[in-house]
N, C-alpha and C positions, 0 to 999 in steps of 0.2 A: 307394597310399593312407596317409601318411604320417598323417592326422588322423583313423586307427584309434586313439586313444589312449580311458584312460579318462576325461579331463578333456572331451573331446567327446561321453560319455554321458549329461552334463548335465542333459538334456532326456530324457522320453518319448517324441517324438518322432525323434528321433536313435540311439537305443537302436533302436527298433521297425524306423528306418529302414536299422541295419546287420543285424539278423535279416532283412529281408526280404531282403540283397544276397545272404545267407546261402542262404536255402531256393532264391533263384531261381538261384542258383549250381548248388547239388550236387543239388537235386531228390532226393533220399532221403531216404526218413524212418530211416532204419537209421544214417543217419552225422549229418544235418542238425539233428536235436532235440537232440544234445548240445552244439553250437554255443551254437544261441537259448536254453537254457536257460542254458548259462554265460555270456551277454551278459546274458541276465536276473540271475542271481545279482552278477554285479559290481558291475553297474546300482543293485542294492539293499546294496551294501558288503558283500556277503557272499563274501570274500575264498576264503579255501578249497574250497567248495563249485565257488563261479565259473572256479576254475583247476583242480577235479580234470575238470570235466565238458570245460572246455573241452580238457583233454589229453587223456581218451578220444574226444572229437571227432575230433581229430587222428588219434589209435589206430585207433579204426572207418573213419573215411572210409579212412587207407592201407592197412588189413586188407581193406575189402569190395571195395575197387578194384581191387586184386591178385586178388583168389578171381575178380571180374569180368571179368579180361582172360582168364582162363583158364577159367570154368567160371560166362558170365551167366546162366544160367538156376539158381543155387544146387542141384543135383543133388545135392553135397556140402556138406557144413559145415563152416565156415570152421576153420583150426587151432587148437588151442587153445595150440599154442606158439609160434604165428607173434604173437608182440606187437609193442609199438613198443620198436625197437634196432636201432643201431648195422646192425646186418645187415639186417633190414626197410628200413633207408632206403635201404642198400647196392643190394637187389635191386629197389625201386621207381625207384630211378636206372636201373638197365639195361631198366626196360619203360620210360622212357623220361617217369615220372612229373615234376612241379614241386617237385623236395626240396629245392632251393636255397632254395626259402620258408620250410623249416622252419629256417633259421640264426635266432639269434635276431640283436638289432642287436650289432653288433662281436663276432661271432662269425665272423671272420675266416678262423678255421684248421677249418672244419665240415668239409671235404671233408678234410684232412687226419685229423679225427678221427675219422671217416666209416672212413678205410683202416685205425688201428688193429686191433692183433689180439691176441687175450690170450697173456699173461698181463700184455700195460703197454696193454691197450687203454682206450684214455677216449672214453666217452659224452658223445656231442654234446650240449649243454644241454636240448633239450628231451629226448631219453631220459633223461638225468640226473634233469629235477624232476621227471618222471613217476616215475621210480624212489624220488627221494626220500619225493613227497608222498604216494604212493600207499601208502608202507609205514610211514609217520608220523616219517619221518626230516625234523625240523623247523632241526634245527644251526646249517645253514646261512644260517638267517634268523632267529636269537636277534640281537637286540636288546640291543648294547653301550655304547650313547653316554651310559649314565649309569655306565659303569663295569663291569668284573669283578664286583665283590659284588654289583650290580643288573643281573643281567642278565636280559632278558623274551622272552616270545615272544606275542604276539597275533598276531589273520590281517592286525592291518594294515601286520605286519613284511613281508608278501608284495606288498606294495602298488608297488612300482615294478618286481618280476618278471611280477606281474596285468597293469601295463601292456603290459608288453613281448610275454606269452605272446596277448592281446587283437590287438596289434598282426602277430603273428606269425598267430594262426590265423584272423584275418579275410584275409589274402593267402595262406597257405594253403588255405581252402576258395573265393575266388576264379579261383582259377589252377588246382586240380585240377576245377572244372564247368567252365572251358574244357578241360581235358583229356582228361573222363567224356565231353562232349559231341563228343567228334571219335573220341578213338581207343576209346570202349567202342562208341559207332556201327559201328565197324566189325568190331567184335568182335562185335557182334549180326550183323551181313550174316553174317559169317561160321559165326555159329551155326544162321544160318538157311537157308543152305545145305546144311547138312549135314543 
């Protein structure tokens, strides 16, 4: 859905509609509230918390789904070490998750980047964005429009990336919802038989 952009969150009805779509798709409080709150924050023009919530939603939905594929009843804790990374996304791809939805618009080398390894690893954009913003690195978003001597950062400098992330997050949530409704139903059936 190409119309999932910040400009379409201009009214309360549209924002609530997008939130309902995600609630219906994911049906898991351990995941969907990050997306719902992220959309709400972006609607309120709170770009930093909105972006961080969406990134956390992607990470949580990926981690929880991967965990549920092997332990649907949550008899064990989520790993502290399986965080949003190229490796986790590759592992999700092996399980059949719709990881292509995590590519940003114009990120044609997404699958190539996923294959890179240390010391020449190149993070895909969603991983790099998560690492940068979660650790306070906003250097890539500093505005230099007024010249080097007048460089500055405000949350509005994140507007374009927020717009792209909203699009990616929405597509991811919808496609992951489809995956979860089919694959996790099969995993649950296997659990019930044991």
